[in-house]
N, C-alpha and C positions, 0 to 999 in steps of 0.2 A: 525722345529725339531732341536735337538742338532746334530751337525755334527758328523759323525762316524770317530773315530780316526783310520786311516788306515795305515797298513804297506804293502809295495810292495816287494815281494821276487822274484828277477829275473829282472835285469835291461838290458836285451838284447833287441832284436828287438821289441817284442810286449809290453814289460814292458815300454821301453823308448819312443816308438812311439805312444802308445795308452793309457795304464793304467795311467801312470804318468801325461801326459798333460791333460787328461780328468778328472782325480780325482782332480788335483790341481785347475781346473777351476770350479769345482762344489761346490755350497754352502752347499751341503749335506755331504761333505767329507772333512776331514783334514788329509793330508798325514804327518804323524809324524815320519816315519822311512822307510828306504829302505835297501835292503841287496842284495849282489851278491858275488859269490866266486872270481870274478875278481876285485881286489881292485881299479884299475884305472876306471873301469866302474861304480862302485857304488859311488865313489867320484864325478865323472863327473855328474851322475844323481842327486845326492844330491845338488850339486852346481847349476845345471841348473834349477831345480824345487824348490829350496829353502826349501829342506827337512832338518829338524834339526838334525836327527840322521842317520848315515851311518854305517851299520853293515857288518862284514866280512862273515857272513853265515846266512842262514835262521834260524838255531837253536838259534843263538845269538839274532836275532830280536824277536823270540818268547819269550825270557826272558824279553823283554822290556814291562813293565807294562802299559806304555802309550798306547800301541797298543790294540785296541778292536777287530779288524778284519784284515785279511791278504788276499792279492791277490797272488796266486801262479802262476807265469808267467814263467814256465820252461817246458822242454819236459816231456811228460807223464811218461816215464820210471822211473823218480826219484820223481814224484810228490806225489803219494799216501802215502808213509811213512812220508813225511813232513806234509801232511794234517792231518794224524792221530796224529802226535805230536802236531800240532797246536790245534786240538780239545781237546787233553789231557790237554793243557795249558788254555783251556777255551776260545779260540779265535773262532770267526766266520770265515768262509772260502769261498772265491770265487776262483773257479778252472778254469784255462784255458781249452780249448778244445783240444782233446776229454777228457771226464771226467776222464777216467782211462784206464788202459791197458786191462781190461776185466771186465765182470760182477761180478766176485767174489770180485774184489777190490771195486766196487761200494757198494756191500752188506756190506763189512767191514766198509766202511765209514758211511753207514746208521746206523749200529750197534753202532758206536762210536760217532755219532752226538749229542745225548742228546737233550738239548734245544737250541743248536746253530743253526744258519742259515747257510746252505751250498748251494751254487749255482754253475752253470756252464755257461761259456761264449758262449756256442753254440747258445744261444738265440739272438745273435747280430742282425741278419737280421730281426727279428720280432720286433725290436725297431723302424723300419722305418714306416713312415706314410702310405705308400702303403700297408705294411703288416697288419697294423691295420684295414685299409679299407676292405681288403680281408677277414680278420677274422670276421668282423661284417657281411659281406655278407653271409659267410658260416653259421654263427650262426643264421641268419634270416630264414634259411630253403629254401632260393630261389633256391638252386641247386637241391633240392630233395634228394633222397637216393644217397649216394656217391658210385660211381663205380670205378673210377681210379684216383689215386693221384700220379702225376709223376714229376720227375725231371730228366732232361738230360742236362749234361754240359760237353762238350768236348773242351779241350783247345789244340790247335795245337802246335807242337814242333817248337819253334823259333830257332834263331841262338844259337850255342853252347855258354855257359857262359864264361866270361873272368875271373871270380873269382871262387874259390872252392865252390860248393853247400854245404848247411848245412848237416852234417852227420845224423841228426835225422829225416829228412823229409820223407825218404822212408825206414824206419827201423822198423822191428818188435821188436827189442830189446829196442830201444831208444824211440819209439813213438807208439808202439802197432800195426803198420801197415803202409800203404801208403796213397794213395789218398782217400780211403774210410774213414779213420779216420781224415785225414787233412781237407777235404772238405765235404765228405759225411755226417759227423755229423751235419754240417750246414743245408744241404738239409733235413735231417730227422727231425731236430728240427723245421725247417721252415714249412714243410708239416704237421707234427703232431700237431704243435702249431696252424697253420691256421685252422685246422679242429677240434680244441677244445680238442685235446688229447682224442678223442672218439674212435680212431681206436685201435683194439686189435690184434696185429700180431699173427699168428698161424703157418704158414708154409713159409719157405724161400727156394728158388732155385736160385743159383747164379753161376757166373763164374768170374774169375779174371785173368789178364795177367800181366807179368812183362814188363819192358821197352824193346823195340826192341833193339837188340845189337848195331845197327849202330847209335843209339841215346844215347848211354850210358854216354856221357859227360855231360848230363843234370842233373845227380844225382851223389852223392858221390859213389866212387868205392865199398864201403862196403854195399851199398843198397841191401836189400833182400826182399822188399815188392812190392806190385802191384802198377802200375800207371794207370790201367784201370780195372773197375769192373762193372758188370751188375747184377741186382738182381730183382726178382719178389717176393713180400711179400704178401701172401694172408692173409687177416684179417678176424676175426669173422664177419659173416654176408655177406661175399663175396666181400667186397671192396678190391682192389688190389693196393698196392704201387709199382710203377715202378721206379727204380733208376738206373741211369747210370752216372758214374763219370770217367773222364779221364784227364790226363795232359801229355804233351809231346807225343802226338799221331800223327799218319800219316793221319790226317784228318783236314778239316777246322774247325774253331771254330763253335760250335753249342750249343746254350743254350735255354732251354725252361722249364718253370714250369707251371703245369696245375692241376686244380681240376675239375674233370668231374663228374657230377651227372646225374640223370635220367631226370631232367627238364632243367638244365642249367649247364654251366661250366664257370670257370674263367681262363683267360690267364694272366700271370703276370711274372715279372722278379724279382728274388731275390736280385740281386746286386743293390746297390745304383746308382743313376745317374740323369741327368737332363731330364726333359720332359718325365718322365715315365708314363705309363698308366696301369691301371687294367681294363681289358675288360671282360664284362659279355656277354656270348653267350647264349641267351634264345631260347627255342623251343616253337612253338605254333601250335595248331592243324591244322589251315588253312594255315598260312603264312610260317611255317617251322622255321628255325633259323634266328634270328635277333641279331645283335651285338650292344652293347652300352658301352661307357666308364663310369665306375662308380667312378673312381678316376684318377686324372691327376695332376702331379706336379713334384717338384724336391726333390729327396731323398738325404739328406745330409749325407755323409759318417761319419761325426763327431758325428752323433746321435747314432751310433751303440754301441761302447764301453761305451760311456757316459751313454746311456740308461741302459745298463747292470749294471754298477756301481751304478747308482742312484736307480734302482729297488732293488738291493742288500741292499743298505743303508736303504731304506724305509722298506724293509722286516724285517730288524733287529729291527727297531724302532717300527714297527707295530706287531711284533711277528707273522709273516706269512711266508709261503714259497715264495721263489723268482720265477721268471718266469720259469726258468728251475731248478727245485728242483732235489735232488738226485733220487727220485722215477721216475721222468720223464726221467732223464739221464739214469737210469737203463734200461728202455724200449729201448732206442736208443742203448745202449751198448749191450743188448741182441740181437738186430737185427744185429749189426755189427759182434758180435761173431758168429751168425748163418750164416751170409753171408760168413765169412771166412771158417767156417766148411763145408758149402755146396760146396764152390769153391774147397776146398781141396779134398773132397770125391767124387764130381761129382753127389751127390744125394740131394734130398730135405731134409731139416732139420726142425723138429718140434720145435716150440718155447715152453718155459716153460709155 
């Protein structure tokens, strides 16, 4: 296929460490332009990755007729207006995660999309071979009727940082929230994707907590969002999504992802790593539960953003939706919005 002529807007951490190196090594993409508001950063990125055009702003890059599609690699709070301007200029758009600040913004993007392809990077972990094996197992029907789909990921507070934490990371204004949108969007994309996007959320009950005061040095002083949240999401038909995400907490690291059905369940790990396993626990009338490994191998971290970029490029050339389309991203954003609403009100929230 003809390589997609790509522009990357945002040459900060994720742009320079993931999008640019992965896009420049893919035969499906040709990076023709980069942009950043910090001149030194954009010049450095252009020189490092051999990009022919370096622009001083995202809007300037959008005027570049060589660019077919753009990656928007900046905090959520400033992303949607730029995405809308990109769509108005006829560009295809790949959004960093979370997709937007709220569901209303996602609906606005859907209304403006037209025939362009728009995707979200929250599908990164589903690009790994272990995730594909788990998806195939669920699709086979081996688990039976799904009961509980869960993710629990607690990250302990480490030593106080020696450099200032990024101001956007735990900010309602700059990023739409805290750990729920930073990492919970990955968990939701992973679990909903592995189960074939068949789950239809109906009711959410949740609680969220801010960072403990004695651990305040781990975040920017202006931080105003949660670092720990728990949610139960009841879906149509009775399946329950159980989600707990936390960072900088007073607990040991604890991570587990599971898809539990009436006949069998899957145990797996979302994060990439060596010697990973996907374990199927099957129940039998006489023997009870027996476990077997259905996939084992090394999940390469480099496949994640590369997979998202190449899926986006193929979606453009094949005129199809990407792995995480705006419609799928809207479901996740509606869940996130409902989690925040429930945590604030102390009551269950019904989904649209």
